[in-house]
C-alpha positions in Angstrom: -20.3 -20.9 -1.1 -18.3 -21.4 -4.3 -21.2 -20.6 -6.7 -21.1 -16.9 -6.1 -17.3 -16.8 -6.9 -17.9 -18.7 -10.2 -20.7 -16.3 -11.2 -18.5 -13.3 -10.3 -15.7 -14.7 -12.4 -18.0 -15.2 -15.3 -19.6 -11.8 -14.9 -16.3 -9.9 -14.9 -14.2 -12.3 -17.0 -11.5 -11.7 -14.3 -9.6 -10.0 -17.2 -10.9 -6.5 -16.8 -10.4 -4.9 -13.4 -12.0 -1.7 -14.7 -15.1 -3.6 -15.7 -15.2 -5.4 -12.4 -15.2 -2.1 -10.6 -18.0 -0.8 -12.9 -20.1 -3.8 -12.2 -19.5 -3.5 -8.5 -20.5 0.2 -8.6 -23.7 -0.6 -10.5 -24.6 -3.3 -7.9 -24.0 -0.8 -5.1 -26.5 1.5 -6.6 -29.2 -1.2 -6.8 -32.4 -0.8 -4.8 -33.5 -3.8 -2.7 -36.3 -5.7 -4.4 -38.6 -8.5 -3.2 -37.1 -11.9 -3.7 -38.7 -15.4 -3.9 -37.4 -16.0 -0.3 -39.9 -13.4 0.9 -37.5 -10.5 1.8 -35.9 -7.6 -0.1 -32.4 -7.9 -1.3 -29.9 -6.0 -3.6 -26.3 -6.6 -4.4 -26.2 -9.7 -6.5 -28.8 -11.2 -8.8 -27.8 -14.8 -8.0 -28.4 -14.3 -4.2 -31.8 -12.9 -4.9 -32.8 -15.6 -7.4 -34.3 -18.1 -4.8 -31.9 -20.9 -5.8 -28.6 -19.6 -4.5 -26.3 -22.2 -2.8 -29.2 -24.6 -2.2 -27.2 -27.0 0.0 -25.8 -24.3 2.3 -29.1 -22.4 2.3 -31.0 -25.6 3.4 -28.5 -26.3 6.1 -28.7 -22.8 7.5 -32.5 -22.9 7.5 -32.4 -26.3 9.1 -30.1 -25.1 11.9 -31.6 -21.7 12.6 -34.6 -23.0 14.6 -32.1 -24.7 17.0 -30.1 -21.6 17.8 -30.6 -18.2 19.4 -27.9 -16.2 17.7 -26.5 -16.2 14.1 -23.0 -14.9 13.6 -21.9 -14.3 10.0 -18.1 -13.8 9.5 -17.6 -12.5 5.9 -21.3 -11.5 5.6 -20.9 -9.9 2.1 -24.2 -8.3 1.2 -26.2 -10.1 3.9 -27.9 -13.0 2.1 -27.5 -15.4 5.0 -28.1 -12.6 7.5 -31.5 -11.9 5.9 -32.4 -15.6 6.2 -31.6 -15.5 9.9 -33.4 -12.2 10.4 -36.4 -13.5 8.6 -36.3 -16.4 11.2 -36.3 -13.7 13.9 -32.9 -14.6 15.2 -30.4 -12.2 16.6 -27.6 -11.6 14.0 -24.0 -10.4 14.5 -22.3 -9.7 11.2 -18.7 -9.0 10.3 -17.8 -7.6 6.9 -14.7 -5.5 6.1 -15.4 -4.4 2.5 -17.1 -1.0 2.4 -19.2 -1.7 -0.7 -20.5 -4.9 0.8 -21.3 -3.2 4.1 -23.4 -0.6 2.2 -25.3 -3.4 0.5 -25.8 -5.2 3.9 -27.1 -2.1 5.6 -29.4 -1.2 2.7 -30.9 -4.7 2.7 -31.4 -4.7 6.5 -33.1 -1.3 6.4 -35.3 -2.3 3.4 -36.7 -5.1 5.5 -37.0 -3.1 8.8 -34.7 -5.4 10.6 -32.3 -2.7 12.1 -33.1 -3.6 15.7 -32.2 -7.3 15.3 -28.6 -7.0 13.9 -25.2 -5.7 14.8 -22.8 -5.0 12.0 -19.1 -4.8 12.5 -17.2 -3.3 9.5 -13.9 -5.1 10.3 -11.9 -8.2 9.5 -11.4 -11.0 12.0 -7.9 -12.3 12.6 -5.6 -13.5 15.3 -4.6 -10.0 16.3 -5.8 -6.4 16.8 -4.7 -3.8 14.3 -4.8 -2.9 10.7 -4.5 -5.4 7.9 -4.2 -5.4 4.1 -7.0 -6.8 2.1 -6.7 -7.6 -1.6 -9.4 -7.3 -4.2 -13.0 -6.4 -3.8 -16.5 -7.9 -3.7 -16.8 -11.6 -3.3 -13.1 -12.1 -4.1 -11.5 -9.9 -1.4 -9.1 -11.7 0.9 -6.4 -10.8 3.4 -4.2 -13.5 1.7 -1.8 -11.9 -0.7 -2.0 -13.3 -4.2 -5.4 -14.9 -3.5 -7.2 -16.0 -6.7 -4.6 -14.2 -8.7 -5.5 -10.8 -7.4 -2.8 -8.2 -8.2 -1.1 -6.8 -5.1 -1.8 -3.3 -6.3 -5.5 -3.8 -5.6 -5.1 -3.4 -1.8 -6.7 -1.4 0.9 -6.4 -1.4 4.7 -9.1 -2.5 7.1 -9.3 -2.7 10.9 -9.0 -6.2 12.4 -9.8 -7.7 15.7 -10.1 -11.1 17.4 -13.5 -12.8 17.6 -12.8 -13.5 21.3 -12.4 -9.7 21.9 -15.5 -8.6 20.1 -17.9 -11.3 21.4 -16.1 -12.1 24.7 -18.6 -14.1 26.8 -21.7 -13.0 24.8 -22.3 -16.5 23.3 -21.9 -18.3 26.6 -25.1 -20.2 27.5 -26.6 -19.2 24.2 -27.1 -21.6 21.2 -25.3 -20.1 18.2 -24.6 -20.8 14.5 -21.4 -19.2 13.2 -21.1 -19.1 9.4 -17.7 -18.3 8.0 -16.8 -17.4 4.4 -13.5 -15.4 4.3 -11.5 -16.5 1.3 -8.6 -18.4 2.8 -8.3 -16.6 6.1 -10.1 -19.3 8.1 -7.1 -20.3 10.2 -6.2 -16.7 11.2 -9.8 -16.0 12.3 -10.0 -19.2 14.3 -6.7 -18.5 16.0 -8.4 -15.5 17.5 -11.4 -17.5 18.7 -10.0 -19.9 21.2 -12.4 -18.8 24.0 -15.4 -19.3 21.8 -14.1 -22.7 20.6 -13.7 -23.9 24.2 -16.9 -22.5 25.6 -19.4 -25.0 27.3 -22.3 -24.1 25.1 -20.5 -25.0 21.8 -21.5 -23.1 18.7 -22.3 -24.9 15.5 -19.8 -23.8 12.8 -20.5 -23.8 9.1 -17.2 -22.9 7.3 -15.9 -22.6 3.8 -12.3 -23.9 4.0 -10.4 -23.3 0.8 -8.5 -26.5 0.0 -7.1 -26.4 -3.5 -8.8 -23.4 -5.1 -7.4 -19.9 -5.4 -4.2 -20.6 -3.3 -1.5 -18.0 -3.7 1.9 -18.6 -5.4 0.8 -21.7 -7.1 0.3 -23.7 -3.9 -1.6 -26.9 -4.6 -3.2 -27.2 -1.2 -4.0 -24.8 1.7 -0.8 -24.9 3.8 -2.9 -24.4 7.0 -5.5 -27.1 6.2 -4.6 -29.7 8.8 -4.0 -26.9 11.4 -7.5 -25.5 10.7 -9.2 -28.8 11.4 -7.0 -29.5 14.4 -8.3 -26.3 16.1 -11.7 -27.9 16.2 -10.6 -31.5 17.0 -8.6 -30.3 20.0 -11.7 -28.5 21.3 -13.9 -31.7 21.1 -15.7 -31.0 17.8 -16.5 -33.4 15.1 -16.0 -32.4 11.4 -18.6 -33.2 8.8 -18.9 -32.3 5.1 -21.6 -29.7 4.6 -23.3 -31.6 1.8 -26.7 -33.0 1.1 -25.5 -36.2 2.7 -23.1 -35.1 5.5 -20.1 -37.4 6.0 -17.7 -37.4 8.9 -14.2 -36.1 8.2 -11.4 -37.8 10.2 -7.8 -36.7 10.6 -6.6 -39.4 8.2 -8.9 -38.0 5.5 -7.3 -34.5 5.8 -3.8 -36.1 5.9 -4.7 -37.9 2.7 -5.7 -34.7 1.0 -2.5 -33.0 2.0 -0.4 -35.9 0.9 -2.1 -36.2 -2.5 -2.3 -32.5 -3.2 -5.9 -33.0 -4.3 -9.3 -32.2 -2.7 -10.6 -35.7 -2.1 -13.4 -34.6 0.3 -15.7 -33.4 -2.5 -16.5 -30.1 -1.0 -15.0 -26.9 0.5 -17.8 -26.5 3.1 -17.7 -28.1 6.5 -19.8 -28.4 9.6 -18.0 -28.5 13.0 -20.3 -29.6 15.7 -20.3 -31.4 19.0 -21.6 -35.0 18.8 -24.9 -34.6 20.5 -25.8 -31.7 18.4 -25.0 -33.5 15.2 -27.3 -36.4 16.2 -30.2 -33.9 16.6 -29.4 -32.3 13.2 -29.3 -35.6 11.3 -32.5 -36.7 12.9 -34.5 -34.1 11.0 
């Protein structure tokens, strides 16, 4: 999930906010076109290229046949939503940035998938209310100072807890929850205790920022161990979301925190109950 951020940085240079807004406006006006994946998409050339985030794409496509519902937190323009909709899975998407929501809705309509998806234009956090979000596009974050974004580039968006929005809807249903929310992972998970503890445990695929884009010059995500602990306390195992998944133990995370360096080789992780991981690795 890092490739899109690098491409965006290269495209805009991260030096011209005016140019970034111009590029975003042009992308918003794009018409969904057929992609090599077999569905129409607009919003970002890399996502429609057919080789976007190959490892994450492969994992999502591998897991989708094993679940009934796909939940996308930080859905952006809907690339992963479209993969799930193409697989005829029910989709629940959360995306707070208005421009991204317009892309998402346009892409869904272009493929005639309106009846299979629910779109919630809000941020997920540990509370209900209104929250500041900084930046735009793929870089937007509720973390002040994220990726060097100036504080003047701020807007307000509604926020809610995942437990409130979904309540018991995922109980007794197999689900995959994909999260890409630029440093706000812990806040979102703090509002998802009920879902973390439910008997029919979801599979989680999460980008957890470790040493990139941290605000105020922080070397490591200050909530890193707490984020993993939320899963471990609920009986999950942690694995790297890589071509060759490796288990992540508490000592591994402690070593990262102590060293101030990402020694795990990735920012993407699977959190899954043991019996489900066995099934996943068997294929």
